[in-house]
Kinemage of the C-alpha trace (Angstrom):
@kinemage 1
@onewidth
@group {chain A} dominant
@subgroup {mainchain}
@vectorlist {calphas} color= white
{ca met a 1} P 0.217 12.842 -24.554
{ca gly a 2} L -3.493 13.634 -24.491
{ca ala a 3} L -5.832 13.995 -21.549
{ca asn a 4} L -7.466 10.614 -22.251
{ca asp a 5} L -4.087 8.916 -22.095
{ca ala a 6} L -3.306 10.511 -18.762
{ca leu a 7} L -6.640 9.374 -17.399
{ca glu a 8} L -5.922 5.844 -18.609
{ca lys a 9} L -2.646 5.902 -16.721
{ca leu a 10} L -4.451 7.079 -13.623
{ca lys a 11} L -6.947 4.186 -13.813
{ca arg a 12} L -4.125 1.648 -14.183
{ca leu a 13} L -2.417 3.061 -11.055
{ca ala a 14} L -5.597 3.269 -9.015
{ca pro a 15} L -5.788 -0.312 -7.690
{ca gly a 16} L -2.384 -0.011 -6.041
{ca thr a 17} L -3.240 3.119 -4.070
{ca arg a 18} L -5.387 1.153 -1.709
{ca tyr a 19} L -2.122 0.044 -0.071
{ca glu a 20} L -1.287 3.683 0.740
{ca pro a 21} L -3.614 4.838 3.576
{ca ala a 22} L -3.958 8.653 3.540
{ca glu a 23} L -6.753 10.601 5.296
{ca glu a 24} L -9.321 7.862 4.646
{ca ile a 25} L -12.803 8.097 6.062
{ca gly a 26} L -14.394 4.913 7.291
{ca pro a 27} L -13.143 1.795 9.146
{ca gly a 28} L -9.799 2.592 10.771
{ca gly a 29} L -10.183 6.280 10.032
{ca gly a 30} L -12.563 6.945 12.862
{ca cys a 31} L -15.210 8.835 10.829
{ca ala a 32} L -18.396 7.751 9.148
{ca val a 33} L -18.453 7.864 5.426
{ca arg a 34} L -20.101 11.023 4.058
{ca arg a 35} L -19.720 12.276 0.522
{ca pro a 36} L -18.275 15.752 -0.047
{ca arg a 37} L -20.549 18.588 -1.038
{ca arg a 38} L -18.732 19.199 -4.350
{ca ala a 39} L -19.474 17.429 -7.586
{ca ala a 40} L -19.856 13.661 -7.401
{ca ile a 41} L -16.805 11.586 -8.255
{ca pro a 42} L -17.043 10.547 -11.894
{ca pro a 43} L -17.338 6.749 -12.377
{ca asp a 44} L -14.025 6.492 -14.208
{ca leu a 45} L -12.247 8.001 -11.156
{ca glu a 46} L -13.860 5.871 -8.478
{ca gly a 47} L -10.738 3.850 -7.900
{ca ala a 48} L -8.412 6.846 -7.781
{ca val a 49} L -10.433 9.415 -5.841
{ca his a 50} L -11.136 8.683 -2.166
{ca his a 51} L -13.234 10.368 0.450
{ca ala a 52} L -10.820 11.899 2.934
{ca ala a 53} L -10.848 13.675 6.242
{ca leu a 54} L -8.156 16.343 6.270
{ca pro a 55} L -6.382 17.622 9.372
{ca gly a 56} L -9.003 19.746 11.119
{ca gly a 57} L -11.925 17.592 9.998
{ca lys a 58} L -12.760 19.029 6.566
{ca arg a 59} L -13.916 16.261 4.233
{ca val a 60} L -12.881 16.292 0.619
{ca pro a 61} L -12.426 14.093 -2.419
{ca leu a 62} L -8.695 13.251 -2.563
{ca leu a 63} L -6.831 11.935 -5.600
{ca lys a 64} L -4.382 9.228 -4.715
{ca thr a 65} L -1.808 8.310 -7.296
{ca leu a 66} L 1.843 7.453 -8.018
{ca val a 67} L 4.367 9.108 -10.226
{ca thr a 68} L 5.384 5.645 -11.288
{ca ser a 69} L 4.526 2.013 -10.441
{ca ala a 70} L 8.020 0.960 -11.503
{ca cys a 71} L 10.215 0.012 -8.553
{ca glu a 72} L 13.713 -1.287 -8.047
{ca arg a 73} L 13.044 -2.599 -4.518
{ca asp a 74} L 11.817 -6.146 -3.768
{ca cys a 75} L 9.579 -5.651 -0.749
{ca tyr a 76} L 8.004 -9.028 -0.174
{ca tyr a 77} L 4.377 -7.751 0.293
{ca cys a 78} L 4.259 -4.994 -2.292
{ca pro a 79} L 2.305 -5.144 -5.564
{ca phe a 80} L 4.912 -2.888 -7.173
{ca arg a 81} L 7.968 -4.928 -6.172
{ca ala a 82} L 10.767 -5.471 -8.657
{ca gly a 83} L 10.366 -8.587 -10.745
{ca arg a 84} L 6.602 -8.812 -10.476
{ca asp a 85} L 4.973 -9.357 -13.823
{ca phe a 86} L 2.597 -6.532 -14.591
{ca arg a 87} L 2.457 -3.504 -16.835
{ca arg a 88} L 4.262 -0.561 -15.250
{ca val a 89} L 2.945 3.008 -15.615
{ca thr a 90} L 4.932 6.235 -15.302
{ca phe a 91} L 3.834 9.884 -15.339
{ca gln a 92} L 6.115 12.770 -16.260
{ca pro a 93} L 5.886 15.424 -13.496
{ca asp a 94} L 4.320 18.020 -15.841
{ca glu a 95} L 1.859 15.468 -17.162
{ca leu a 96} L 0.660 14.450 -13.692
{ca ala a 97} L 0.494 18.025 -12.485
{ca ala a 98} L -1.611 19.061 -15.472
{ca leu a 99} L -4.005 16.163 -14.825
{ca cys a 100} L -4.361 17.061 -11.155
{ca asp a 101} L -4.986 20.723 -12.021
{ca arg a 102} L -7.697 19.726 -14.612
{ca leu a 103} L -9.464 17.474 -12.093
{ca tyr a 104} L -9.242 20.187 -9.394
{ca his a 105} L -10.767 22.890 -11.532
{ca gly a 106} L -13.368 20.472 -12.823
{ca gly a 107} L -14.546 19.952 -9.237
{ca ala a 108} L -13.653 16.243 -9.108
{ca ile a 109} L -11.002 16.651 -6.405
{ca glu a 110} L -9.948 19.096 -3.656
{ca gly a 111} L -6.551 17.586 -2.878
{ca val a 112} L -3.865 15.086 -3.989
{ca phe a 113} L -1.831 12.369 -2.416
{ca leu a 114} L 1.409 11.833 -4.366
{ca ser a 115} L 3.559 8.752 -3.860
{ca ser a 116} L 5.966 6.763 -6.098
{ca gly a 117} L 7.842 3.604 -6.638
{ca leu a 118} L 11.619 3.864 -6.331
{ca thr a 119} L 13.591 4.163 -9.585
{ca gly a 120} L 17.183 5.351 -9.565
{ca gly a 121} L 17.258 5.602 -5.791
{ca gly a 122} L 15.258 7.433 -3.195
{ca val a 123} L 16.806 10.854 -3.953
{ca arg a 124} L 15.922 10.729 -7.654
{ca ser a 125} L 12.375 9.483 -6.921
{ca gln a 126} L 11.961 12.241 -4.358
{ca ser a 127} L 13.056 14.829 -6.910
{ca arg a 128} L 10.265 13.699 -9.282
{ca leu a 129} L 7.665 13.985 -6.545
{ca ile a 130} L 8.830 17.412 -5.568
{ca glu a 131} L 8.897 18.568 -9.204
{ca thr a 132} L 5.256 17.419 -9.601
{ca ala a 133} L 4.198 19.390 -6.501
{ca glu a 134} L 6.238 22.459 -7.564
{ca ile a 135} L 4.573 22.566 -10.955
{ca leu a 136} L 1.195 22.306 -9.249
{ca arg a 137} L 1.877 25.089 -6.800
{ca thr a 138} L 3.772 27.477 -9.120
{ca arg a 139} L 2.629 26.984 -12.691
{ca tyr a 140} L -0.965 26.167 -11.834
{ca ser a 141} L -1.277 28.170 -8.569
{ca phe a 142} L -2.773 25.036 -7.020
{ca arg a 143} L -4.425 25.892 -3.604
{ca gly a 144} L -5.715 22.471 -2.767
{ca tyr a 145} L -4.429 20.061 -0.232
{ca ile a 146} L -1.214 18.143 -1.005
{ca his a 147} L 0.030 15.089 0.900
{ca leu a 148} L 3.540 14.248 -0.351
{ca lys a 149} L 5.338 10.969 0.376
{ca leu a 150} L 8.972 11.123 1.504
{ca met a 151} L 11.072 8.473 -0.137
{ca pro a 152} L 13.567 6.201 1.676
{ca gly a 153} L 16.840 8.055 1.931
{ca ala a 154} L 15.415 11.458 1.064
{ca glu a 155} L 17.996 14.229 1.648
{ca phe a 156} L 17.539 17.100 4.142
{ca ala a 157} L 17.074 19.738 1.421
{ca gln a 158} L 14.470 17.593 -0.267
{ca val a 159} L 12.521 17.146 2.927
{ca glu a 160} L 12.624 20.856 3.493
{ca arg a 161} L 11.308 21.593 0.032
{ca ala a 162} L 8.630 18.997 0.373
{ca met a 163} L 7.436 20.685 3.549
{ca gln a 164} L 7.256 24.073 1.790
{ca leu a 165} L 4.942 22.590 -0.868
{ca ala a 166} L 2.820 20.074 1.087
{ca asp a 167} L 0.143 20.191 3.803
{ca arg a 168} L 1.209 16.759 5.067
{ca val a 169} L 4.216 14.565 4.556
{ca ser a 170} L 4.729 10.891 5.407
{ca val a 171} L 7.160 8.016 5.441
{ca asn a 172} L 6.037 4.410 5.296
{ca leu a 173} L 7.940 2.754 8.148
{ca glu a 174} L 6.266 -0.609 7.325
{ca ala a 175} L 7.420 -2.217 10.621
{ca pro a 176} L 8.197 -1.131 14.204
{ca thr a 177} L 11.522 -3.020 14.496
{ca thr a 178} L 14.499 -3.870 12.373
{ca lys a 179} L 13.740 -7.575 12.690
{ca ala a 180} L 10.128 -7.148 11.526
{ca leu a 181} L 11.173 -4.951 8.611
{ca ala a 182} L 13.655 -7.512 7.355
{ca arg a 183} L 10.736 -9.945 6.981
{ca leu a 184} L 8.860 -7.410 4.814
{ca ala a 185} L 11.457 -5.353 3.031
{ca pro a 186} L 14.909 -6.962 3.353
{ca his a 187} L 16.796 -4.168 1.646
{ca lys a 188} L 15.269 -1.200 3.552
{ca gln a 189} L 17.086 0.294 6.509
{ca leu a 190} L 14.702 1.325 9.304
{ca val a 191} L 16.773 4.017 10.903
{ca glu a 192} L 19.017 5.362 8.116
{ca glu a 193} L 16.485 5.385 5.312
{ca leu a 194} L 13.093 5.662 6.948
{ca ile a 195} L 13.293 7.244 10.375
{ca gln a 196} L 15.969 9.750 9.390
{ca pro a 197} L 13.728 11.718 7.001
{ca met a 198} L 11.024 11.803 9.722
{ca arg a 199} L 13.660 13.317 12.073
{ca tyr a 200} L 14.454 15.941 9.368
{ca val a 201} L 10.823 16.930 9.384
{ca glu a 202} L 10.823 17.659 13.085
{ca gln a 203} L 14.237 19.401 12.923
{ca ile a 204} L 12.976 21.733 10.136
{ca arg a 205} L 9.690 22.315 11.851
{ca arg a 206} L 11.483 23.425 15.089
{ca ala a 207} L 13.888 25.626 13.154
{ca arg a 208} L 10.963 27.480 11.594
{ca gly a 209} L 8.990 27.647 14.771
{ca gly a 210} L 5.852 26.339 13.170
{ca gln a 211} L 4.647 29.849 12.549
{ca pro a 212} L 2.262 30.857 9.766
{ca gly a 213} L 4.109 32.663 6.989
{ca ser a 214} L 7.354 30.704 7.491
{ca trp a 215} L 6.370 28.131 4.833
{ca gly a 216} L 5.923 30.469 1.852
{ca asn a 217} L 2.181 30.941 2.468
{ca pro a 218} L 0.783 33.303 5.131
{ca ser a 219} L -1.980 30.825 6.011
{ca arg a 220} L 0.191 27.714 6.540
{ca ser a 221} L 1.868 26.936 9.803
{ca gly a 222} L 3.780 23.898 8.538
{ca pro a 223} L 2.818 20.393 7.420
{ca ser a 224} L 1.881 17.518 9.729
{ca gln a 225} L 3.601 14.147 9.530
{ca thr a 226} L 2.185 10.643 9.449
{ca thr a 227} L 3.423 7.068 9.009
{ca gln a 228} L 2.082 3.615 8.089
{ca phe a 229} L 2.717 0.086 9.327
{ca val a 230} L 1.932 -3.106 7.454
{ca val a 231} L 0.307 -5.387 10.025
{ca gly a 232} L 0.725 -9.171 10.056
{ca pro a 233} L 3.506 -10.822 8.059
{ca gly a 234} L 6.445 -9.161 9.760
{ca gly a 235} L 5.692 -10.971 12.980
{ca glu a 236} L 5.579 -7.725 14.918
{ca thr a 237} L 3.393 -7.555 18.094
{ca asp a 238} L 0.873 -4.952 18.903
{ca arg a 239} L 2.964 -4.018 21.953
{ca glu a 240} L 5.885 -3.154 19.558
{ca leu a 241} L 3.549 -1.159 17.290
{ca met a 242} L 2.113 0.790 20.214
{ca arg a 243} L 5.495 1.456 21.793
{ca thr a 244} L 6.961 2.676 18.467
{ca thr a 245} L 3.965 4.872 17.781
{ca glu a 246} L 4.246 6.379 21.284
{ca tyr a 247} L 7.983 7.024 20.799
{ca leu a 248} L 7.465 8.697 17.414
{ca arg a 249} L 4.635 10.858 18.748
{ca arg a 250} L 6.844 11.968 21.628
{ca thr a 251} L 10.042 12.607 19.717
{ca ile a 252} L 8.918 13.822 16.259
{ca asp a 253} L 5.338 15.047 16.973
{ca leu a 254} L 3.786 12.411 14.702
{ca ala a 255} L 0.238 13.432 13.854
{ca arg a 256} L -1.232 10.089 12.830
{ca thr a 257} L -0.303 6.450 12.457
{ca tyr a 258} L -2.029 4.204 9.889
{ca phe a 259} L -2.223 0.463 10.439
{ca ser a 260} L -2.628 -1.349 7.117
{ca gly a 261} L -3.774 -4.923 7.595
{ca phe a 262} L -1.825 -7.184 5.264
{ca asn a 263} L -3.610 -8.635 2.253
{ca pro a 264} L -1.675 -11.152 0.135
{ca val a 265} L -0.796 -10.047 -3.430
{ca pro a 266} L -0.361 -12.660 -6.202
{ca asp a 267} L 3.136 -13.131 -7.546
{ca thr a 268} L 4.856 -11.976 -4.342
{ca pro a 269} L 6.885 -13.978 -1.756
{ca leu a 270} L 4.020 -13.548 0.738
{ca glu a 271} L 1.204 -14.530 -1.535
{ca asp a 272} L 0.474 -17.667 0.583
{ca gln a 273} L 0.401 -15.784 3.917
{ca pro a 274} L -3.007 -15.264 5.532
{ca ala a 275} L -4.552 -11.825 5.510
{ca ala a 276} L -4.424 -9.847 8.721
{ca ser a 277} L -7.487 -9.859 10.945
{ca ala a 278} L -9.693 -6.849 10.387
{ca thr a 279} L -10.497 -6.969 14.119
{ca arg a 280} L -6.754 -6.727 14.921
{ca glu a 281} L -6.434 -3.653 12.690
{ca arg a 282} L -9.476 -2.026 14.439
{ca arg a 283} L -7.987 -2.759 17.877
{ca leu a 284} L -4.727 -1.072 16.858
{ca tyr a 285} L -6.546 2.051 15.818
{ca gln a 286} L -8.474 2.003 19.123
{ca gly a 287} L -5.210 1.592 21.049
{ca asp a 288} L -3.646 4.469 19.100
{ca phe a 289} L -6.601 6.755 19.921
{ca leu a 290} L -6.073 5.976 23.606
{ca leu a 291} L -2.440 7.013 23.310
{ca arg a 292} L -3.244 10.155 21.269
{ca asp a 293} L -6.486 11.452 22.852
{ca tyr a 294} L -6.923 9.802 26.217
{ca gly a 295} L -3.562 10.103 27.952
{ca phe a 296} L -2.681 6.364 28.009
{ca lys a 297} L 0.795 5.059 27.772
{ca ala a 298} L 1.640 2.056 25.558
{ca asp a 299} L 2.598 -0.153 28.479
{ca glu a 300} L -0.688 0.552 30.218
{ca leu a 301} L -2.682 -1.205 27.571
{ca val a 302} L -3.721 -4.784 28.162
{ca phe a 303} L -1.946 -7.287 25.974
{ca gly a 304} L -2.317 -11.031 25.690
{ca asp a 305} L 0.495 -13.542 26.222
{ca asp a 306} L 1.374 -13.126 22.511
{ca gly a 307} L 1.977 -9.419 22.952
{ca asn a 308} L -1.151 -8.460 21.011
{ca leu a 309} L -4.238 -6.459 22.090
{ca leu a 310} L -7.212 -8.661 23.003
{ca leu a 311} L -9.403 -9.233 19.951
{ca asp a 312} L -12.601 -9.757 22.022
{ca gln a 313} L -12.421 -6.500 23.927
{ca asp a 314} L -12.082 -2.826 23.169
{ca pro a 315} L -8.687 -1.857 24.636
{ca lys a 316} L -10.288 0.838 26.870
{ca val a 317} L -12.766 -1.695 28.250
{ca ala a 318} L -10.003 -4.261 28.756
{ca trp a 319} L -8.072 -1.658 30.772
{ca ala a 320} L -11.097 -0.644 32.816
{ca arg a 321} L -11.928 -4.292 33.690
{ca his a 322} L -8.398 -4.655 35.060
{ca his a 323} L -8.318 -1.359 36.970
{ca leu a 324} L -11.842 0.054 37.545
{ca ala a 325} L -14.119 -2.875 38.068
{ca his a 326} L -13.289 -2.928 41.826
{ca ala a 327} L -12.204 0.700 42.128
{ca pro a 328} L -14.890 2.672 40.293
{ca val a 329} L -14.447 6.358 39.430
{ca glu a 330} L -16.583 8.841 41.281
{ca ile a 331} L -18.017 11.059 38.543
{ca asn a 332} L -18.579 13.978 40.863
{ca gln a 333} L -15.019 14.070 42.102
{ca ala a 334} L -12.684 12.561 39.547
{ca glu a 335} L -10.146 14.655 37.654
{ca lys a 336} L -10.161 15.003 33.859
{ca arg a 337} L -7.472 12.296 33.402
{ca glu a 338} L -9.501 9.800 35.484
{ca leu a 339} L -12.730 10.530 33.651
{ca leu a 340} L -11.085 10.052 30.257
{ca arg a 341} L -10.247 6.459 31.231
{ca val a 342} L -13.874 5.456 31.805
{ca pro a 343} L -15.399 3.528 28.816
{ca gly a 344} L -18.207 5.463 27.227
{ca ile a 345} L -16.681 8.883 28.123
{ca gly a 346} L -14.726 10.735 25.521
{ca pro a 347} L -13.022 14.180 25.527
{ca val a 348} L -16.209 15.998 24.739
{ca gly a 349} L -18.112 14.127 27.429
{ca val a 350} L -15.410 14.874 30.020
{ca glu a 351} L -15.745 18.633 29.359
{ca arg a 352} L -19.513 18.421 29.628
{ca ile a 353} L -19.267 16.581 32.904
{ca leu a 354} L -16.845 19.125 34.373
{ca arg a 355} L -19.165 21.984 33.367
{ca ala a 356} L -22.256 20.164 34.755
{ca arg a 357} L -20.510 19.567 38.100
{ca arg a 358} L -20.246 23.320 38.658
{ca leu a 359} L -24.045 23.495 38.671
{ca gly a 360} L -24.824 20.482 40.831
{ca arg a 361} L -24.174 16.828 41.505
{ca leu a 362} L -24.746 14.039 38.959
{ca arg a 363} L -26.813 11.297 40.545
{ca glu a 364} L -28.385 9.141 37.843
{ca leu a 365} L -27.341 7.563 34.564
{ca arg a 366} L -29.873 9.770 32.837
{ca asp a 367} L -27.857 12.787 33.972
{ca leu a 368} L -24.878 11.348 32.008
{ca arg a 369} L -27.047 10.496 28.955
{ca gln a 370} L -28.238 14.113 28.814
{ca leu a 371} L -24.553 15.114 28.535
{ca gly a 372} L -23.977 12.720 25.586
{ca val a 373} L -22.163 10.117 27.600
{ca leu a 374} L -22.640 6.436 26.744
{ca ala a 375} L -23.907 5.839 30.227
{ca thr a 376} L -24.671 2.108 30.021
{ca arg a 377} L -21.119 1.472 28.829
{ca ala a 378} L -19.709 3.537 31.689
{ca ala a 379} L -21.978 2.142 34.400
{ca pro a 380} L -19.914 -0.796 35.581
{ca phe a 381} L -16.911 1.479 36.202
{ca ile a 382} L -18.361 4.553 38.009
{ca leu a 383} L -19.951 5.838 41.139
{ca leu a 384} L -22.644 8.577 41.107
{ca asp a 385} L -22.759 10.466 44.352
{ca gly a 386} L -21.029 7.572 46.124
{ca arg a 387} L -23.269 4.818 44.738
{ca arg a 388} L -22.953 2.328 41.898
{ca pro a 389} L -25.623 3.196 39.279
{ca thr a 390} L -28.713 1.101 39.319
{ca his a 391} L -29.900 -1.054 36.368
{ca gln a 392} L -26.446 -1.476 35.025
{ca leu a 393} L -25.603 -4.288 32.690
{ca arg a 394} L -23.604 -7.246 33.986
{ca leu a 395} L -19.883 -6.637 33.712
{ca trp a 396} L -18.860 -9.945 32.097
């Protein structure tokens, strides 16, 4: 098959990759969009190549594609579900690897995200993904970034090989509970098929010690692991999502959680369900950042009676209004953990405050502004040298 045929396949697969979050930059990803410095993305690849922020912050053009859009599962929300009437596309592993290598050396991409529909079971589908990555790494000496999807039911040896080849691996959990998963994907098993491969990742990582050189490349210290939830039609609550995320981060060192707001797909059982609120998706990412970077616990977050985060308030502000409005934090005395909980003060701001306190006392909001703190946002919840800041905005 010629190069043009392979590109045509890639374009046919491109629309479906938007359902697979992976290192995106922009809303939900926590970074502003900025184009990479390498060659501009060709117009015919716009749907398949995405601006991505890799672990560590490097920003690159990332090719997102599937080995095949054929699938034997009937997940209710999925555009690739079995029985849906559309033209399926399948790459052979060597064909897809050759295309990735050509785009890489042509400057169009710096990394690839490889996923797949399930055909012949999760083990067979995983083998085709691994074969594609193996050809890239061995035949083409590909040195770019690889994010490799782990299929439901992937075996221990397959997970281990995937980790040797990839910079990041991931499993789509879809839902935080068995009950919610049954509403989305009735033939998937949350623990046996989905969580078990994630546990294999952590087991293998611990056995190798996470040391550079133990993964077949002196510069690699082992791949990170992420997951994705489909938000909305499963009836899950934000509390359940936050608790599951917290549990996974604690037990398997999960690097990142993606919250994919549901959008109905024609010719699926959920086509008449409403799309998930973009605000809800944003609040989930904000809540996740509080768990990951600010020392919060899931049950500390403020949830409404429906178990969801408040749509009209940033989760950090909601917590501060409950806990700090009448017990403000003294900026000149508070510990790091206390400072991190003040709206408008992030990890970088905390470090600057701690350094500035060694030189003298902070007495005015302008002192905080000079340190890069969002002082007006912080003002209702702090004391400066024993006094509430003047000229603060009203709290409510």
